[in-house]
N, C-alpha and C positions, 0 to 999 in steps of 0.2 A: 688457341688464340681466342680472345673474347670478341664476339660479334657485336656490331652496333645494335642496340636495343630496338625491338619492334614495338616497345611498350610492354604492358603487363597483361598477361592472360589470367583470368580468374576461372578456375576449373572446380566444378562441384563433383562429389564423389570420386575424389582424386587419390584415395589411399590405396586402391588396388584396381586390377582389371583395366577396363577401357580408360577410365579417368587417369590412372597412373601412366598409361602409355601415352595418352595425350600430353601429360606433363613432360615426359621424356622427349617426345618429338618436338613440342613447341619450345622447350628450353634450348634444344639444339638448333632451332630456327632463329633463335635470337630473342625470344620473349623472356622477360622476368615473369615470375609466377606468384599467384596467390592460390594456395591449395586448400580446398575446403572438404572436410569429411568428418565423420564421428570419431574415427580411430586416430587420436593424436599421436600415438606412438609410431604407427605406420607412416603417417604424414612426415614426422620429424625425420625418420630414417630415409624416406624418399627425398626430402628436401636436402639433407646432407649429401646424399649421393649425387643429386643433380647439380648442387652448388659445386662440389668437388670436380665433377666431370665437365661442366659447361662454364663455370664462372658466373652463371646468372644468379640474380638475387631471388630468393625464394622465401615467401612468407607462408606460415602455416596458421590455419584457423580451424580449430577442432569445434565442430558445430553439428547439431542434429537438426536438419532443415525440415524434417517430416513431422515434427510435433504439432498436432492439430489443435492443442488447447490454446485458446486466445491469451490466457494469462501466463502462459509458459512458452512464449514465442521469441525469447530473447536471442536465441542463436540465429534465427532467420532475420530478425531485426538488425543484428550486428553485420551480417553479410550484406544486407540491403544497404546499410550505411556505408560500407566500403565501396560499393558500386556507385553510390550517389556522390561520394566526396573524393575519391581517388582519381584524379584526372589522367593518371598514367595508364589506366586500364583501356586497352583498345580491343580486347576480345573477351567475350564470355562464353564458356563452354558449359552448357546446362546438361550435365551428364548424370547427376544423382538421380537415382530411381530404383524402384524395386518391382519385381514381377510376381506372377502367380501362374500356376499351371492347372490347378484343380478346377473343375466346372462349378458352376454357381452353387448347386446343391451340396457340394462338398467344401464350400468356402466359408470362412468366418467373416461376417459382414463388417465387424470392427476392423479386421485386417484389410478388407477392401477399402474402408474409409481412410486408413493410414496410408494405403497405396495411393489414393487420389490426393491426399495431402502433400505427398512428396512429388509424385509424377506430374501433378497438374498445378496445385496451389503454389508450391515453392518455386517451380519453373516460371510461373506467371509473375509472381512478385519480384523475382530476381530480374526478369526481363524488363518489367516496368521501372525497376531501380536504375538499370543501366542505360536504357534508351535515351532519356532526356539529355544525359551527359554526352552521349555519342552524337546526338543531333546538334547540340550546342557547339561541339568541337569540330563537326563536319566530317567525322570519320568514326569507324568502329565496326565490329563484327560480332555476330552471335552464331554459335553452332548449337543446335538443338538435337540431342540424341533421342530419336524416336524409335521406331521398330517397324519391321515388315507387318507386324500384327495391327499396325494403324491402318492398313489397307486390307488385311486378311484377318480380321478379329476372330474367325472361326477356328483359328489354329490353336489358340491357348485360352486361358481364362478371359471371359468377356470384359470384365472390368479393366483388366490390364490392357487389352485391345483398345477399349474405349479411351483409356488415358493416353495412349500413344496416338490414337486418331485425333484427340485434342491437340497434341503437340504438332502433328502435321498440319491440321487446320489453322492453328494459331500461327504457325510459321508462314503458311501461304498468305494469310491475311497481312502479316507484318511485311512480307515481301512487296506486296502492293502498296501498302500505306507508306512505307519508307523508300519507295523506288527512286525518289528524287532527292534523298537526303544523304547519299553516299554511304549508306550503312548496308553491310553484307549480312544476309540471314540465310543460313544453310540448315536444312534438316537432313539428318543422316538416319537411314532406315536399315539397320543391320538385320540379318537373319540370325539364326542360331550362332552364337559366339562362344568360344571356349573361355569362360570366366566362371567365378563362383555364383553367378546369377542363378544357375540351374539348381544347385543345391539349396540355396536360400528360398527359391521359388517353389520347391517341393518335388523336383524331378532331378535326381543325380545325373551329372553330365554323362556318365557312362551308359545311361539308359537312353541317350539321344543318338540316333543313327549318325555314325561319324561322317558319312558322306554329305551331311547338311551342316556340319559344324566348322566354322572358319576360326583359325587362330586369331586371337585378339589383336596381335601385332599387325597382321595382315589387314584386318578390318579397319584399324585406325589409319594405316598407311594409305589404304584405298580411299578412305573418307577425306583425308587431307589432300590427296591427289584430286578428288572431286571439288574440294574447296578451291585449290589452285586453278582448276579448269573453269571456275565460275559457275559450277552447277548449283541451282537452288535446292534441288532434291538429289541426294546420292544414295543409291542402293548398292552397296559394295559388291554383292554377289550377282547382280542382274547382268547377264552376258551381253545383251543388246540394249543400249540406251534408248533406241527407238521404241522399245516396248513401253517405257514409261511415257515417252512423248505421245504415243497413241493413246494410252490411258488418260493422259492429261487433256489431249485434244477432245476425246469423248466427253470428259467432264465439262470442258468449255462449251461444247456444242449444246449441252443441256441447259446452260445458264439462261439464255433468252426465253426459255419456255417453262421455267420453274415457277414463275409467278405471273398469272394472268387474271383478267377480270371475270372470266367465265370458266366453268369446269371443262375438262377435255371432252371431245365429242363422244368417246366410248361411255363416259359416265352419263352424259345427257341422254344418250340413247337408252341406257339401262333405267334411268329415272322415269322416262316415258313408259 
């Protein structure tokens, strides 16, 4: 039976892994879909399956969002235009991203720049493209896929951690800025997840301790449960939500003291 549409969800990085699972789950929740990824063949295969199984309308956009060359940014521009002009879009899932596991001295700086282009620049531009329409229509939601390395950058490559720390900080800022606009913004911070991320990042999945690796389906289902619960930040593997609340309370406690007209007393004493 066809469900009443909840609008359209645009999902980046949708051809496999976490993005493809979001596509499946959201279609079954009643969303039509715009699926964005580089691999057009995989997207078409997924779109056909989801249309057959759910009856939802599924549009495919084969696009490379990570190209950093200003003169060759047509793919990113095309997706931005969809977000700016398609009033049926009610949800943006910023999932496209790439990672790295090697330390700085073993990393190619050009590859790091490409990672920033996708993980930071593309996510930022697509968010900027979507938000004005959401605000004008008085509704909308964005799910930003970050990572636990956004708060624990020591675990993997530092540029990767820095890019995901940006996603978390950007999300927190948007949550405050759009609090009175009826716009939902969620950041999801997965831990190690069983996808092809690991092989692409340089560490085969079989080399990752199995006790820390969550099946991708479980991760997405937990993230969507967090979305339903209204969580601004969802860490699917965190046993006690109070631990995040304690972390956030400590961060909030710092804020009134981060910018003052005089140095802290310990530095004044050292200067003397």
